[in-house]
C-alpha positions in Angstrom: 109.5 95.3 70.8 111.0 96.6 67.6 113.2 99.5 66.7 110.1 101.5 66.0 109.5 101.5 69.7 112.6 103.7 70.3 111.5 107.3 70.5 113.7 110.4 70.1 112.3 113.7 71.3 113.5 117.2 72.3 113.6 118.0 76.0 111.6 121.3 75.4 108.5 119.5 74.2 106.2 120.6 76.9 103.6 117.9 76.5 106.2 115.2 76.6 107.9 116.8 79.6 104.5 116.9 81.4 103.9 113.2 80.4 107.2 112.2 81.9 106.4 114.0 85.1 103.1 112.3 85.4 104.7 108.9 84.8 107.2 109.5 87.6 104.4 110.7 89.9 102.4 107.5 89.4 105.3 105.0 89.2 104.4 103.7 92.6 101.1 102.3 91.3 102.9 100.5 88.5 105.5 99.2 91.0 102.7 97.9 93.2 101.3 95.8 90.3 104.8 94.5 89.4 105.4 93.5 93.0 102.2 91.5 93.2 103.5 89.3 90.4 106.3 88.4 92.8 103.7 86.4 94.8 101.9 84.8 91.9 102.6 81.4 90.5 101.3 82.6 87.1 102.1 86.3 86.4 99.0 88.5 85.9 100.9 91.2 84.0 101.0 90.6 80.3 103.5 93.4 79.9 105.4 95.6 82.3 108.2 98.0 81.3 109.5 101.5 81.9 111.0 104.0 79.4 114.3 105.7 80.1 116.6 108.1 78.2 120.1 106.7 77.6 123.2 108.4 76.4 126.8 107.4 76.0 127.8 110.3 78.2 125.1 112.1 80.3 127.5 115.0 80.8 127.7 115.8 77.1 124.4 117.4 76.0 125.5 117.2 72.3 125.5 113.4 72.2 122.4 111.5 71.0 119.8 110.5 73.6 117.6 107.4 72.9 114.5 106.7 74.8 114.3 102.9 75.3 112.2 100.4 77.2 113.3 98.3 80.1 111.5 95.2 81.3 111.9 92.7 84.2 111.6 95.6 86.6 112.8 95.6 90.2 113.1 98.5 92.6 115.0 98.8 95.9 113.8 102.2 97.0 116.6 104.1 95.2 117.4 102.3 92.0 115.1 100.8 89.4 116.7 97.9 87.6 115.8 95.7 84.6 116.7 94.4 81.2 117.0 96.7 78.1 114.6 95.4 75.4 115.5 97.7 72.6 118.6 97.6 70.4 120.0 101.2 70.3 120.3 102.9 66.9 123.4 104.9 67.7 124.5 104.3 71.3 127.6 102.2 72.0 127.5 102.1 75.8 124.4 99.9 76.0 123.0 97.0 74.0 119.7 95.0 73.9 119.4 92.6 76.9 121.9 94.6 79.0 121.1 94.8 82.7 120.6 98.5 83.5 119.7 100.6 86.6 118.6 104.1 87.1 116.8 106.3 89.7 113.0 106.9 89.4 113.9 110.5 88.5 115.1 109.3 85.1 111.9 107.5 84.2 110.1 109.1 81.3 107.2 106.6 81.1 105.9 103.3 82.2 103.4 100.8 80.7 101.7 97.7 81.9 98.9 95.4 80.6 96.6 93.6 83.0 93.6 91.5 81.9 94.0 93.1 78.4 93.8 96.6 79.8 96.6 99.0 79.0 97.8 101.2 81.9 100.2 104.1 81.8 101.9 105.0 78.5 101.8 108.8 79.1 104.2 109.7 76.3 102.6 107.1 74.0 99.3 108.8 74.4 100.8 112.2 73.5 102.4 110.8 70.4 99.2 108.9 69.5 97.2 112.2 69.8 99.5 113.7 67.1 98.9 110.9 64.6 96.3 110.7 61.9 93.7 107.9 62.4 95.4 105.5 60.0 98.8 106.2 61.6 97.4 105.5 65.0 95.8 102.3 63.9 99.2 101.1 62.4 101.0 102.1 65.6 98.5 100.2 67.8 98.8 97.1 65.5 102.6 97.2 65.8 102.3 97.2 69.6 99.6 94.6 69.5 97.7 96.5 72.2 94.2 98.0 72.6 95.1 101.6 73.7 92.4 103.9 75.1 91.6 107.3 73.6 94.7 109.4 73.3 93.5 111.9 75.9 93.1 109.1 78.5 95.8 107.4 80.6 94.6 104.6 82.9 96.4 104.0 86.3 96.0 100.6 88.0 94.3 100.6 91.4 95.4 98.5 94.3 94.2 94.9 94.1 92.7 95.0 97.5 91.3 91.4 97.4 94.6 89.9 96.4 96.5 92.0 99.0 94.2 90.8 101.7 94.8 87.2 100.6 98.5 87.7 100.8 98.1 89.3 104.3 96.1 86.3 105.4 98.7 83.9 104.2 101.4 85.9 105.9 99.4 85.8 109.2 99.2 82.0 108.8 102.9 81.7 108.3 103.7 83.9 111.3 101.3 81.7 113.4 103.4 78.7 112.4 106.8 80.5 112.7 106.8 83.7 114.7 110.4 84.4 113.6 109.1 85.2 110.2 108.5 88.8 111.2 112.3 89.3 111.7 113.5 87.4 108.7 116.0 89.4 106.6 116.6 89.3 102.9 119.0 91.0 100.5 120.5 94.3 101.7 119.4 93.5 105.2 115.7 94.2 104.5 113.0 92.6 106.5 109.6 91.6 105.3 108.2 94.8 106.8 110.7 96.9 104.7 109.6 95.1 101.5 105.9 95.3 102.2 106.2 99.0 102.9 108.0 99.5 99.6 105.4 97.5 97.8 102.6 99.7 99.3 100.7 96.7 100.8 98.8 98.0 103.8 97.2 94.7 104.8 100.5 92.9 105.1 102.1 95.8 106.9 99.3 95.8 109.4 99.6 92.1 110.0 103.4 92.4 110.6 103.0 95.3 113.0 100.2 93.5 114.9 102.6 90.5 115.3 105.4 92.6 116.7 107.5 93.5 113.7 110.0 96.3 114.5 109.5 99.2 112.2 112.6 100.9 113.6 115.0 98.3 112.3 117.3 99.6 109.6 118.6 97.8 106.5 122.2 97.8 105.4 121.8 101.3 103.9 120.5 102.6 107.2 116.9 102.9 106.0 113.9 102.3 108.4 110.6 100.9 107.2 109.3 104.5 107.3 112.1 105.5 104.8 110.9 102.8 102.4 107.3 104.0 102.6 108.5 107.5 102.0 110.6 106.6 99.0 107.4 106.3 96.9 105.2 108.5 99.1 103.0 105.7 100.2 100.8 107.9 102.5 98.5 105.1 103.6 101.6 103.1 104.7 103.1 106.1 106.5 99.9 106.7 108.4 99.7 103.1 109.4 103.3 103.1 110.7 102.6 106.3 112.6 99.6 104.8 114.3 101.7 101.9 115.6 104.6 104.0 116.7 
C-alpha cells in the first residue's frame, strides 16, 4: 500500500463522518471473517485491514491527523491491534510496520477481500463517488481491486457452512477430551469466550451443550456474555440466555 493510500480529511465532512460510523457499526462482520482465517491452513482473505486516524498528540487538535491502514488484525473485545502498513507523511510518533492498538471507537473504515469480492471500504466509496471516471479508474488500478459502484458497500455474511464444520470438529475434539471446554488461553479466556467474541453460534452451541460454563470470567473480569455484548452479537446473546 503506497503513500497515496493515506487520506487526510476534515472531521466536519458529513459523508465521511457517516461512512466512519457505518464502518464501526459493521466492524463485527469484518472481525468474524478475520477470525475464520485463524482456523484455516490457507487464509481465505486476500486483504484485511482497518483505517484509523493517528496523531502525535490526540489532545492537541491543531496537530496533523493522518488516516492510515492497519493489517494483521486482532481484537480482544476492547482493543483492536495490528501492524501499521503506511509510512506517515508528517507524524513522528508512529512508523510503518509499528505494532499499534486502538479501540473500535477510533476505526474510520475497514476493508477485506474474499474470493475477489471487495467488502467494506465505506470512506473509499465516498471518495470514489467524488472522482471523475478516469480518476476512479486510476484509483482502482492503484489498489489493484475491483470495487463495486461508489454508492454500494458490501458487507460479508457469516460463512454458515464453514462455521458448522468448525463446530463439528470442536464436538469431535470434546468427545476425545472433555476438558477441552475448560481450556484457558491468553488473558484467561476459555474457548467459549473466544467463540462468543468471534460470533460463531454453532461452536457456542456445541460448547454449551457439552457443559461449558458461560459464567466463568477471564482475567479482566468479563463473562462470555460480556464478550458477546462487546460487538453486539445478538444471536450469541440469545443463545447464551437460552442456556442460562
